[in-house]
N, CA, C and O atoms as a GROMACS GRO file, in nm:
protein
  316
    1MET      N    1  10.724   4.727  15.531
    1MET     CA    2  10.881   4.792  15.619
    1MET      C    3  11.005   4.741  15.616
    1MET      O    4  11.003   4.632  15.673
    2SER      N    5  11.119   4.770  15.574
    2SER     CA    6  11.215   4.696  15.496
    2SER      C    7  11.283   4.678  15.736
    2SER      O    8  11.268   4.751  15.833
    3GLN      N    9  11.348   4.545  15.714
    3GLN     CA   10  11.405   4.504  15.856
    3GLN      C   11  11.632   4.497  15.822
    3GLN      O   12  11.692   4.502  15.715
    4ILE      N   13  11.668   4.490  15.917
    4ILE     CA   14  11.839   4.442  15.903
    4ILE      C   15  11.813   4.346  15.925
    4ILE      O   16  11.738   4.320  16.019
    5ILE      N   17  11.867   4.251  15.843
    5ILE     CA   18  11.876   4.104  15.841
    5ILE      C   19  11.982   4.054  15.885
    5ILE      O   20  11.979   3.945  15.943
    6ARG      N   21  12.140   4.148  15.860
    6ARG     CA   22  12.234   4.111  15.885
    6ARG      C   23  12.268   4.268  15.893
    6ARG      O   24  12.204   4.369  15.868
    7ARG      N   25  12.464   4.231  15.961
    7ARG     CA   26  12.632   4.337  15.922
    7ARG      C   27  12.638   4.319  15.836
    7ARG      O   28  12.566   4.229  15.794
    8LEU      N   29  12.726   4.388  15.747
    8LEU     CA   30  12.854   4.354  15.680
    8LEU      C   31  12.933   4.293  15.685
    8LEU      O   32  12.901   4.189  15.628
    9GLY      N   33  13.076   4.286  15.740
    9GLY     CA   34  13.164   4.318  15.760
    9GLY      C   35  13.163   4.241  15.929
    9GLY      O   36  13.087   4.154  15.971
   10THR      N   37  13.275   4.310  16.000
   10THR     CA   38  13.294   4.270  16.161
   10THR      C   39  13.168   4.390  16.233
   10THR      O   40  13.094   4.440  16.149
   11PRO      N   41  13.154   4.416  16.324
   11PRO     CA   42  13.101   4.478  16.451
   11PRO      C   43  13.194   4.616  16.512
   11PRO      O   44  13.310   4.590  16.540
   12PRO      N   45  13.164   4.705  16.524
   12PRO     CA   46  13.278   4.811  16.529
   12PRO      C   47  13.398   4.753  16.650
   12PRO      O   48  13.519   4.755  16.629
   13THR      N   49  13.340   4.709  16.768
   13THR     CA   50  13.446   4.670  16.824
   13THR      C   51  13.559   4.545  16.794
   13THR      O   52  13.668   4.534  16.849
   14ALA      N   53  13.505   4.458  16.695
   14ALA     CA   54  13.645   4.416  16.602
   14ALA      C   55  13.747   4.484  16.540
   14ALA      O   56  13.863   4.442  16.531
   15ARG      N   57  13.701   4.609  16.488
   15ARG     CA   58  13.742   4.699  16.360
   15ARG      C   59  13.842   4.804  16.487
   15ARG      O   60  13.920   4.888  16.443
   16GLY      N   61  13.823   4.782  16.657
   16GLY     CA   62  13.906   4.913  16.721
   16GLY      C   63  13.853   4.965  16.809
   16GLY      O   64  13.915   5.036  16.888
   17SER      N   65  13.713   4.940  16.821
   17SER     CA   66  13.626   5.091  16.837
   17SER      C   67  13.650   4.983  17.026
   17SER      O   68  13.670   4.865  17.053
   18VAL      N   69  13.634   5.087  17.094
   18VAL     CA   70  13.656   5.067  17.238
   18VAL      C   71  13.570   5.067  17.288
   18VAL      O   72  13.568   4.970  17.363
   19THR      N   73  13.448   5.148  17.297
   19THR     CA   74  13.289   5.134  17.300
   19THR      C   75  13.179   5.044  17.218
   19THR      O   76  13.093   4.971  17.266
   20GLY      N   77  13.209   5.072  17.076
   20GLY     CA   78  13.124   5.027  16.984
   20GLY      C   79  13.040   5.135  16.942
   20GLY      O   80  12.957   5.123  16.852
   21ALA      N   81  13.058   5.237  17.002
   21ALA     CA   82  12.905   5.325  17.003
   21ALA      C   83  12.960   5.422  16.905
   21ALA      O   84  13.079   5.455  16.910
   22ASN      N   85  12.879   5.468  16.818
   22ASN     CA   86  12.890   5.584  16.724
   22ASN      C   87  13.020   5.580  16.609
   22ASN      O   88  13.099   5.671  16.586
   23CYS      N   89  13.013   5.399  16.527
   23CYS     CA   90  13.050   5.365  16.434
   23CYS      C   91  13.029   5.346  16.315
   23CYS      O   92  12.948   5.255  16.304
   24PRO      N   93  13.066   5.392  16.202
   24PRO     CA   94  13.032   5.318  16.072
   24PRO      C   95  12.976   5.163  16.052
   24PRO      O   96  13.045   5.073  16.099
   25ASP      N   97  12.878   5.136  15.997
   25ASP     CA   98  12.834   5.038  15.995
   25ASP      C   99  12.755   5.040  15.827
   25ASP      O  100  12.711   5.138  15.767
   26ILE      N  101  12.759   4.896  15.785
   26ILE     CA  102  12.647   4.857  15.675
   26ILE      C  103  12.588   4.740  15.722
   26ILE      O  104  12.648   4.646  15.772
   27PHE      N  105  12.434   4.753  15.698
   27PHE     CA  106  12.385   4.644  15.709
   27PHE      C  107  12.321   4.604  15.554
   27PHE      O  108  12.311   4.689  15.466
   28GLU      N  109  12.289   4.489  15.539
   28GLU     CA  110  12.178   4.444  15.444
   28GLU      C  111  12.047   4.450  15.489
   28GLU      O  112  12.018   4.377  15.583
   29LEU      N  113  11.965   4.520  15.443
   29LEU     CA  114  11.745   4.499  15.467
   29LEU      C  115  11.746   4.398  15.381
   29LEU      O  116  11.806   4.356  15.282
   30SER      N  117  11.586   4.355  15.514
   30SER     CA  118  11.470   4.223  15.411
   30SER      C  119  11.512   4.308  15.252
   30SER      O  120  11.592   4.246  15.181
   31ASP      N  121  11.473   4.411  15.213
   31ASP     CA  122  11.398   4.389  15.057
   31ASP      C  123  11.480   4.425  14.995
   31ASP      O  124  11.454   4.504  14.904
   32GLY      N  125  11.693   4.356  15.033
   32GLY     CA  126  11.818   4.387  14.959
   32GLY      C  127  11.828   4.524  14.915
   32GLY      O  128  11.853   4.545  14.796
   33ARG      N  129  11.811   4.617  14.993
   33ARG     CA  130  11.878   4.730  15.006
   33ARG      C  131  11.973   4.753  15.131
   33ARG      O  132  11.952   4.684  15.232
   34PHE      N  133  12.079   4.848  15.131
   34PHE     CA  134  12.166   4.807  15.199
   34PHE      C  135  12.180   4.962  15.325
   34PHE      O  136  12.229   5.063  15.275
   35ALA      N  137  12.154   4.967  15.413
   35ALA     CA  138  12.151   5.080  15.515
   35ALA      C  139  12.335   5.073  15.585
   35ALA      O  140  12.416   4.985  15.614
   36VAL      N  141  12.330   5.213  15.586
   36VAL     CA  142  12.494   5.287  15.601
   36VAL      C  143  12.506   5.351  15.732
   36VAL      O  144  12.386   5.362  15.757
   37ILE      N  145  12.544   5.384  15.799
   37ILE     CA  146  12.581   5.450  15.955
   37ILE      C  147  12.712   5.505  15.917
   37ILE      O  148  12.815   5.442  15.939
   38GLY      N  149  12.711   5.630  15.855
   38GLY     CA  150  12.861   5.717  15.829
   38GLY      C  151  12.826   5.889  15.841
   38GLY      O  152  12.712   5.936  15.843
   39THR      N  153  12.930   5.955  15.848
   39THR     CA  154  12.947   6.039  15.874
   39THR      C  155  12.864   6.123  15.749
   39THR      O  156  12.856   6.095  15.629
   40ASP      N  157  12.795   6.257  15.840
   40ASP     CA  158  12.693   6.343  15.708
   40ASP      C  159  12.812   6.430  15.624
   40ASP      O  160  12.888   6.510  15.679
   41VAL      N  161  12.812   6.402  15.498
   41VAL     CA  162  12.928   6.481  15.458
   41VAL      C  163  12.892   6.583  15.357
   41VAL      O  164  12.962   6.624  15.265
   42THR      N  165  12.736   6.627  15.401
   42THR     CA  166  12.627   6.624  15.182
   42THR      C  167  12.708   6.792  15.203
   42THR      O  168  12.765   6.836  15.103
   43GLU      N  169  12.709   6.879  15.333
   43GLU     CA  170  12.774   7.066  15.273
   43GLU      C  171  12.902   7.030  15.217
   43GLU      O  172  12.959   7.124  15.161
   44GLU      N  173  12.972   6.903  15.218
   44GLU     CA  174  13.108   6.918  15.216
   44GLU      C  175  13.148   6.931  15.117
   44GLU      O  176  13.220   7.017  15.066
   45LEU      N  177  13.081   6.797  15.066
   45LEU     CA  178  13.085   6.718  14.916
   45LEU      C  179  13.009   6.749  14.833
   45LEU      O  180  13.035   6.700  14.723
   46GLU      N  181  12.894   6.834  14.838
   46GLU     CA  182  12.788   6.804  14.733
   46GLU      C  183  12.872   6.899  14.650
   46GLU      O  184  12.968   6.822  14.643
   47SER      N  185  12.902   6.979  14.598
   47SER     CA  186  12.983   7.080  14.514
   47SER      C  187  13.053   6.933  14.408
   47SER      O  188  13.057   6.899  14.290
   48GLU      N  189  13.090   6.893  14.521
   48GLU     CA  190  13.243   6.814  14.446
   48GLU      C  191  13.190   6.691  14.313
   48GLU      O  192  13.251   6.636  14.222
   49LEU      N  193  13.036   6.686  14.365
   49LEU     CA  194  12.962   6.563  14.268
   49LEU      C  195  12.994   6.557  14.105
   49LEU      O  196  13.016   6.655  14.033
   50PRO      N  197  12.993   6.483  14.084
   50PRO     CA  198  13.058   6.456  13.905
   50PRO      C  199  12.904   6.542  13.818
   50PRO      O  200  12.800   6.544  13.885
   51ALA      N  201  12.902   6.588  13.718
   51ALA     CA  202  12.857   6.674  13.661
   51ALA      C  203  12.710   6.581  13.637
   51ALA      O  204  12.599   6.633  13.630
   52ASP      N  205  12.736   6.437  13.627
   52ASP     CA  206  12.611   6.347  13.609
   52ASP      C  207  12.574   6.291  13.697
   52ASP      O  208  12.527   6.180  13.670
   53ALA      N  209  12.573   6.330  13.827
   53ALA     CA  210  12.547   6.283  13.972
   53ALA      C  211  12.467   6.403  14.051
   53ALA      O  212  12.501   6.520  14.070
   54SER      N  213  12.371   6.346  14.084
   54SER     CA  214  12.276   6.489  14.138
   54SER      C  215  12.246   6.362  14.324
   54SER      O  216  12.299   6.258  14.362
   55ARG      N  217  12.156   6.437  14.374
   55ARG     CA  218  12.100   6.389  14.519
   55ARG      C  219  11.978   6.405  14.496
   55ARG      O  220  11.948   6.430  14.379
   56ALA      N  221  11.883   6.397  14.583
   56ALA     CA  222  11.731   6.398  14.608
   56ALA      C  223  11.744   6.484  14.752
   56ALA      O  224  11.843   6.453  14.818
   57GLU      N  225  11.638   6.609  14.819
   57GLU     CA  226  11.619   6.692  14.892
   57GLU      C  227  11.680   6.593  15.013
   57GLU      O  228  11.754   6.636  15.102
   58TYR      N  229  11.640   6.457  15.002
   58TYR     CA  230  11.562   6.351  15.124
   58TYR      C  231  11.666   6.280  15.136
   58TYR      O  232  11.669   6.210  15.238
   59GLU      N  233  11.828   6.269  15.003
   59GLU     CA  234  11.894   6.154  15.031
   59GLU      C  235  12.029   6.287  15.108
   59GLU      O  236  12.018   6.410  15.106
   60ARG      N  237  12.156   6.195  15.174
   60ARG     CA  238  12.244   6.261  15.221
   60ARG      C  239  12.382   6.181  15.203
   60ARG      O  240  12.391   6.059  15.218
   61ILE      N  241  12.477   6.256  15.174
   61ILE     CA  242  12.646   6.206  15.101
   61ILE      C  243  12.686   6.139  15.268
   61ILE      O  244  12.682   6.206  15.371
   62VAL      N  245  12.718   6.013  15.262
   62VAL     CA  246  12.789   6.015  15.425
   62VAL      C  247  12.931   5.941  15.400
   62VAL      O  248  12.897   5.844  15.333
   63VAL      N  249  13.032   5.936  15.412
   63VAL     CA  250  13.124   5.845  15.453
   63VAL      C  251  13.121   5.774  15.595
   63VAL      O  252  13.080   5.808  15.705
   64VAL      N  253  13.222   5.587  15.512
   64VAL     CA  254  13.249   5.526  15.631
   64VAL      C  255  13.434   5.549  15.603
   64VAL      O  256  13.510   5.631  15.553
   65SER      N  257  13.436   5.428  15.667
   65SER     CA  258  13.578   5.446  15.699
   65SER      C  259  13.616   5.353  15.554
   65SER      O  260  13.534   5.292  15.486
   66ARG      N  261  13.799   5.366  15.525
   66ARG     CA  262  13.778   5.258  15.420
   66ARG      C  263  13.770   5.123  15.544
   66ARG      O  264  13.681   5.040  15.528
   67GLU      N  265  13.863   5.108  15.660
   67GLU     CA  266  13.850   4.973  15.711
   67GLU      C  267  13.708   4.979  15.723
   67GLU      O  268  13.681   4.862  15.751
   68THR      N  269  13.618   5.032  15.721
   68THR     CA  270  13.468   4.943  15.719
   68THR      C  271  13.440   4.903  15.577
   68THR      O  272  13.380   4.796  15.564
   69LEU      N  273  13.468   4.958  15.485
   69LEU     CA  274  13.450   4.913  15.381
   69LEU      C  275  13.463   4.742  15.339
   69LEU      O  276  13.396   4.644  15.309
   70ILE      N  277  13.616   4.794  15.366
   70ILE     CA  278  13.703   4.596  15.301
   70ILE      C  279  13.650   4.523  15.444
   70ILE      O  280  13.620   4.405  15.433
   71HIS      N  281  13.638   4.584  15.576
   71HIS     CA  282  13.616   4.439  15.609
   71HIS      C  283  13.467   4.410  15.574
   71HIS      O  284  13.476   4.290  15.548
   72ALA      N  285  13.336   4.442  15.557
   72ALA     CA  286  13.245   4.467  15.502
   72ALA      C  287  13.294   4.381  15.308
   72ALA      O  288  13.193   4.415  15.247
   73LYS      N  289  13.344   4.336  15.249
   73LYS     CA  290  13.372   4.333  15.118
   73LYS      C  291  13.313   4.199  15.117
   73LYS      O  292  13.205   4.186  15.058
   74ALA      N  293  13.359   4.115  15.165
   74ALA     CA  294  13.351   3.970  15.190
   74ALA      C  295  13.225   3.934  15.165
   74ALA      O  296  13.188   3.856  15.078
   75ASP      N  297  13.151   3.998  15.253
   75ASP     CA  298  12.974   3.978  15.280
   75ASP      C  299  12.898   4.051  15.242
   75ASP      O  300  12.796   4.062  15.310
   76ILE      N  301  12.913   4.147  15.101
   76ILE     CA  302  12.874   4.190  15.012
   76ILE      C  303  12.824   4.133  14.856
   76ILE      O  304  12.892   4.116  14.754
   77PRO      N  305  12.684   4.112  14.879
   77PRO     CA  306  12.688   3.960  14.743
   77PRO      C  307  12.755   4.051  14.627
   77PRO      O  308  12.805   4.162  14.611
   78HIS      N  309  12.722   3.927  14.551
   78HIS     CA  310  12.805   3.979  14.415
   78HIS      C  311  12.640   3.996  14.333
   78HIS      O  312  12.666   4.068  14.238
   79ARG      N  313  12.527   3.972  14.328
   79ARG     CA  314  12.471   4.036  14.258
   79ARG      C  315  12.305   4.060  14.318
   79ARG      O  316  12.225   4.128  14.253
   0.00000   0.00000   0.00000
């Protein structure tokens, strides 16, 4: 089973969240994958996917704010 080993970027409170709750976040997992907390927009964007993109029934399309990803950029491994 994978475990969260670290957050990528700054905590939500450092990005302006007053409570730190219910904010987008990105985490690196012990098996090398990444977990993302974001807003589920599957219904909204599925029809917009390019012809060569698809998702499995168990997958969801999520969005995170630009700020969340920019704050995580320095922590994303290059390889």
